[in-house]
C-alpha positions, 0 to 999 in steps of 0.5 A: 432452466433455473431462474431466481425466485421472485422473493430472492432475485439477483438484485436482492442477493446483491443488496443482501451481500452489501448489507452484510459487508457493511454490518461486519465490524472492524477492529480498526478505529475510524477516528482519532477519538476512537483510537485514543479511547479504544481497547488498543489505545496505547498501540494506536497512540504509538503509531500516531506518534511514529507518524508525526515523528516521520512528518517532522523528520521529513519537514512535511510542513511549516506552521504559519498563520491562517491566510485570509485568501486561502482555505485550508484542507482538512485531514483524517487519521487512517488506522490499519492493523496489518497482518503479520506472518504467522509464526514470524511477525506480529501484527503491526499497528499503523496510523496515517495522517491523510489530507482531504484531497477531494477538496482540491481544485484541478489546475490550482491545487494540482495538475497531473496525478497519474501513478505508475505501478508494476504490472502483475504479469511482470511480477509473475515473470520476475518470480519465474526468473528468480526460481529458474535461475535460483536468484536471491529475492529481497523485499523492502518497504518505504516508510512514508513514501509519499513524503519524499515527493516535493510539493510544487503547489501552495496548499494549507492544511489544518493542524492535526488534533492532539498534536497542536503547536500554537493557536490559529496555526495551519500547516503550509505543506512542503511535501506531497502528503498522503491524500493529496491527488498529486502525491502518488505521482510526485513520489514515483517521479522522485524514486524514478529519478534516483534509480536513473541516477543510479544507472538503472534502466527503465523497462520499455514495457513496464515503467516500474521494472528497472534493470541494472547490468553489472560485470558481476551480475544483473540487478532487477527492481520492481516497484509497486507504490511503496513495496519493492522487490529486488532480485539478483544472484549476487548478495553483496550487490543487493546489500549495496543497493539497499544501503544506497536506497536507505541513504536517500529514503527511509526504508524497512528491510523485510529480508527475503520476500515472503508476501507481496501485495497480499500474495504469499510466496512459498519457496523451496530453493532445494527443490527449485519450487516456488508457489504463490498463495492467496489463502488468507485473502480467500479466507477473508472474503469467505468470512466477510460474507459469512460463508465460513460455516457453510458446508462445502460440496464438490458439485453445488448444482446438479449436472443436469442443471441448465442456466439462463441469463434471463 
């Protein structure tokens, strides 16, 4: 039976893999200073300005003097270079201002924090229905989704560096900023309230699947945090729903769904075929652990090999 050698045991292999992962350098900056001094400083600065513009537009906070009895939470910039779709969309530079919610105290700064997201099996079922009945499948992305949720608790946050507006001022948060423990839940409740008001019916088995039955068609909507899939046989009804959503929330219309949650959607309506692929994800995993230059073989172990858990 094959057993790990003393020199390279299971623990050694795991530690090696973790060390390799830590050594892989990412092109995304870790701090505000790195972003403004790095190679893509102008693009990151534009992303930060766009984020601050959204925060001001949504009236995420009001500036007040530092209170003596309340301690302000910190903040952190999160930078993400989102992959584009090859040949269709370029990579996007995205900056998020995140509150350091780990300093919040339960019962004082927050209560419930549970967030509902659509189940993967529901997504697969929906895609199956789309293919079977030749439905139109559209995708939307909610801009600054958490900022639409209203904050009930009193929380102060330090003002972001580089965007100061007065001395000794802190931000009294009015909206559920990213990073706060209750933000995801507040956003879901806000969006759920809107859909119910729009006469959608929440699925009893998956609270992020919504159905709207009309005389001319049926509309399906799936929600995964800020990613939305809409399916229907009627293009005009989809357009009207998009307009209604955009009046309440700031949306980005991504058109026909091509990628959802890192899964590529390949559809050929002429032949009634729909395929899902995670090739980009698999490629990243292989490169992350430096296996992209390895020689693949169909039988990594001999057919006579017997494995043992000991």
